[in-house]
C-alpha positions in Angstrom: -13.3 51.7 25.9 -13.8 55.4 25.0 -11.8 57.0 22.3 -10.9 60.7 22.2 -9.4 62.7 19.6 -7.6 65.8 21.1 -5.9 68.9 19.2 -4.3 72.1 20.1 -6.0 74.9 18.4 -3.6 76.6 15.8 -3.1 80.1 15.4 -5.3 80.2 12.2 -8.4 78.8 14.2 -8.0 81.4 17.0 -11.6 82.9 17.7 -13.2 80.1 15.7 -15.9 77.7 17.2 -15.2 74.2 18.6 -17.0 72.7 15.7 -14.9 74.4 13.3 -11.7 73.0 14.9 -13.4 69.5 14.9 -14.0 69.7 11.3 -10.7 71.5 10.1 -8.2 69.7 12.4 -9.8 66.5 13.3 -11.6 65.9 10.1 -14.7 64.9 12.0 -17.9 64.8 10.0 -21.0 66.7 11.2 -22.7 63.1 11.9 -19.8 62.2 14.2 -19.8 65.6 15.7 -23.7 65.3 16.6 -23.0 61.7 18.1 -20.3 63.2 20.4 -22.6 65.9 21.6 -24.9 63.3 22.9 -22.3 61.7 25.2 -21.7 63.2 28.6 -18.5 64.8 28.6 -18.2 64.2 24.7 -17.0 67.6 23.8 -14.5 69.3 26.0 -12.4 72.6 25.8 -9.5 72.8 28.0 -11.0 70.0 30.2 -14.3 71.7 30.4 -17.6 70.4 28.7 -18.7 72.9 26.2 -21.2 73.4 23.4 -19.7 73.1 20.0 -20.4 76.9 19.3 -17.9 77.9 22.0 -15.2 80.2 20.7 -11.6 78.9 21.0 -8.2 80.6 21.3 -5.0 79.5 19.9 -3.3 77.0 22.4 -6.6 75.7 23.7 -7.2 72.1 23.8 -10.2 70.7 22.2 -11.1 67.0 23.0 -13.9 65.0 21.1 -15.2 61.6 22.2 -15.4 59.1 19.5 -18.3 56.5 20.6 -17.3 53.0 20.1 -20.0 51.2 17.9 -21.8 48.0 18.7 -20.5 44.6 17.0 -22.1 43.5 13.7 -25.1 41.4 14.7 -24.8 39.5 11.6 -21.2 38.5 11.9 -20.7 35.4 14.1 -17.3 35.6 16.1 -15.3 32.5 15.2 -12.0 32.0 17.0 -9.0 31.1 14.5 -5.6 32.1 13.3 -5.4 35.6 11.7 -1.9 36.9 10.3 -2.1 40.4 11.8 1.2 42.5 10.7 0.0 45.6 12.2 -2.6 46.7 15.1 -3.4 49.5 17.3 -6.4 51.1 18.8 -7.5 52.4 15.4 -6.7 49.9 12.6 -5.4 46.7 11.6 -3.1 45.4 8.8 -3.8 41.8 7.8 -2.3 39.3 5.5 -5.1 37.5 4.1 -4.9 34.0 2.8 -6.2 33.0 -0.5 -9.6 31.4 -0.5 -10.9 33.3 2.6 -13.6 35.8 1.8 -13.4 39.2 3.5 -17.3 39.2 4.5 -19.7 36.6 5.3 -21.9 35.2 2.3 -23.9 32.4 1.2 -21.7 29.4 1.9 -19.2 31.2 3.9 -21.3 32.3 7.1 -18.4 31.4 9.4 -15.3 31.4 7.7 -14.5 34.9 6.4 -12.1 37.4 7.6 -14.8 39.4 9.5 -15.7 36.3 11.7 -12.0 36.2 12.8 -11.8 39.7 13.4 -15.1 39.8 15.3 -13.7 37.2 17.8 -10.3 39.0 18.0 -11.5 42.6 19.0 -15.3 42.4 18.9 -15.9 45.7 16.9 -17.2 46.6 13.7 -15.2 45.2 10.8 -14.6 47.9 8.0 -12.0 46.9 5.3 -10.5 49.7 3.4 -9.0 48.0 0.4 -11.1 44.9 -0.3 -9.7 41.8 -2.0 -11.5 39.1 -3.9 -11.7 35.9 -1.8 -9.0 34.2 -4.1 -6.5 37.1 -3.8 -4.0 36.9 -0.9 -2.0 39.5 0.8 -2.4 42.7 2.6 -5.5 44.6 3.4 -6.1 47.5 5.8 -9.3 47.5 8.3 -10.5 50.6 10.2 -11.9 50.1 13.9 -14.3 52.7 13.6 -16.2 54.7 11.1 -14.3 58.0 11.4 -10.9 56.2 10.9 -12.5 54.4 7.8 -13.6 57.6 6.3 -10.0 59.1 6.6 -8.3 56.2 5.0 -10.9 55.7 2.3 -10.3 59.3 1.5 -6.7 58.9 1.1 -6.9 55.4 -0.7 -5.9 56.7 -4.2 -3.3 59.2 -3.1 0.4 59.4 -2.1 -0.6 58.5 1.6 -2.0 55.0 0.7 0.2 53.2 -1.9 -0.7 49.6 -2.6 1.3 47.2 -4.8 0.5 43.8 -6.1 2.5 41.0 -7.5 0.8 38.8 -10.2 1.8 35.8 -12.3 0.7 36.4 -15.9 0.5 34.0 -18.8 3.4 34.3 -21.4 6.2 36.9 -21.7 4.7 40.3 -20.9 6.2 42.9 -23.3 7.1 45.7 -22.9 8.5 45.1 -19.7 7.1 48.3 -18.3 4.1 50.1 -19.1 0.7 51.9 -18.2 -2.6 50.4 -18.9 -5.2 53.0 -19.2 -8.4 51.4 -20.3 -12.0 52.1 -18.7 -13.6 49.2 -17.1 -17.5 48.3 -17.3 -19.8 45.4 -16.4 -19.5 42.6 -19.0 -22.9 42.4 -20.8 -25.1 39.5 -19.4 -23.0 38.8 -16.3 -23.4 40.1 -12.7 -19.9 39.3 -11.8 -17.5 39.8 -14.9 -16.2 43.1 -16.0 -14.7 44.3 -19.5 -12.7 47.2 -20.9 -15.2 49.3 -22.6 -15.4 53.0 -23.7 -18.8 53.4 -21.6 -16.8 52.1 -18.5 -15.2 53.9 -15.5 -11.6 55.4 -15.8 -9.2 52.8 -14.8 -5.3 52.9 -14.7 -2.8 50.3 -13.7 1.0 50.7 -14.0 3.0 47.4 -14.3 6.7 46.3 -14.3 7.9 42.8 -15.1 10.3 41.5 -12.5 11.1 38.2 -14.1 9.7 35.4 -16.5 10.5 31.8 -17.2 9.3 31.8 -20.8 5.8 30.5 -19.8 4.9 33.0 -17.1 5.7 36.5 -16.0 6.0 37.8 -12.5 4.4 41.3 -12.6 4.6 44.1 -10.0 1.4 46.2 -10.4 0.5 49.7 -9.0 -3.0 50.7 -8.8 -4.1 54.3 -9.6 -7.8 53.7 -9.3 -9.8 50.8 -7.8 -12.3 49.4 -10.0 -13.5 45.8 -9.4 -11.4 42.9 -11.0 -9.1 45.8 -12.4 -6.0 44.0 -12.3 -7.3 40.8 -13.7 -9.2 42.6 -16.5 -6.3 44.9 -17.5 -3.9 42.0 -17.8 -6.3 40.1 -19.9 -6.8 43.1 -22.1 -3.2 43.3 -22.9 -3.2 39.4 -23.7 -1.7 38.3 -20.6 -4.4 37.0 -18.2 -3.4 35.9 -14.6 -2.7 32.3 -14.5 -5.6 30.3 -12.9 -8.0 33.1 -13.6 -11.4 31.4 -14.5 -13.1 34.5 -15.6 -10.6 36.1 -17.7 -8.1 33.5 -18.7 -8.0 29.7 -18.2 -8.9 27.8 -15.0 -6.2 25.1 -14.4 -6.4 23.8 -10.8 -3.4 21.6 -11.3 -1.3 24.7 -11.6 -3.0 26.9 -9.1 -6.5 27.0 -7.7 -7.1 30.7 -7.8 -6.0 33.8 -9.9 -2.4 34.3 -9.2 -2.6 37.7 -7.5 -1.0 38.9 -4.1 -1.2 42.2 -2.3 2.4 42.3 -1.3 3.2 46.1 -0.4 1.2 48.6 1.7 2.4 52.1 2.7 0.0 54.3 4.3 0.1 57.6 6.6 -1.7 56.8 9.8 -4.7 58.8 9.8 -4.5 59.6 13.5 -0.8 59.7 14.2 0.7 60.9 11.0 3.1 58.0 11.1 4.1 56.4 7.7 3.3 52.6 8.0 4.9 50.3 5.6 4.3 46.6 5.5 5.5 43.7 2.9 4.3 40.4 2.4 6.3 37.8 0.7 5.0 36.0 -2.4 2.9 32.7 -1.2 4.1 29.3 -2.1 1.5 28.5 -4.8 2.6 31.5 -6.7 6.2 30.6 -6.4 5.7 27.3 -7.8 4.3 28.8 -11.2 7.5 30.5 -11.7 9.6 27.3 -11.4 7.2 25.6 -14.2 9.0 24.2 -17.4 7.7 24.8 -20.8 5.6 22.1 -22.0 7.8 19.6 -24.1 11.0 21.3 -22.7 13.7 18.8 -21.8 13.8 18.5 -17.8 17.2 17.9 -17.8 18.5 21.2 -19.4 
């Protein structure tokens, strides 16, 4: 199905060229515009096919075709349940279960989110905010490269807000704070990260919601998006996430993954300008952690 981006030429673009309108008003890249030029009727002015150097006037209608991309050949469509919280022709907001990888990988050729998405709508799966396999909760995926670029550009702005809930070991104090600590690859590991002066700038704001004297439920807001940022920062302040095998202590009797959930997304739709807000409740395995008793505590108290 053909997609088109259409805009009325504003006063400040009067006398400019179609390509200027496409870049300024539709945020189209040069690559995307070149692809549109190769499609019959791909670039029109007031319904008439034109070259991108055609001059426009205020009030004119510029329309650009967005070519659908072929499905990814390396992703096998697999039918299955997918918890979609929002969907339109441009993007998806998905509530990802824990333990499901986002992309196929060794040992997970047909059980990733991308496999399910390929079966659902057959397009190229383009996640915007990526989640680790063990992390549950909300994530956004674009249905084409143009929307993906626009969303990625807004990822760390007020137009794209992500909040997480984590269950951390111990009583986190102070109850509200800001962790500003650069993150780098841990020496000798291809996976682990660590706080290091040589690392990339990383900032996490946190707020304690409740604790049970053994663990704390913490809300976290990311200002940057480094690999394992929340897990590294919480371990850095002495409160690793429960179940975190890399930065804390693995205890599968309590939880089989790091206790982290992407629970809140608010973003401005890159095509309509509408503000979307979606909330996902805390999953059961994390709720159970908040009901734990202290070791040795009288169960009858």
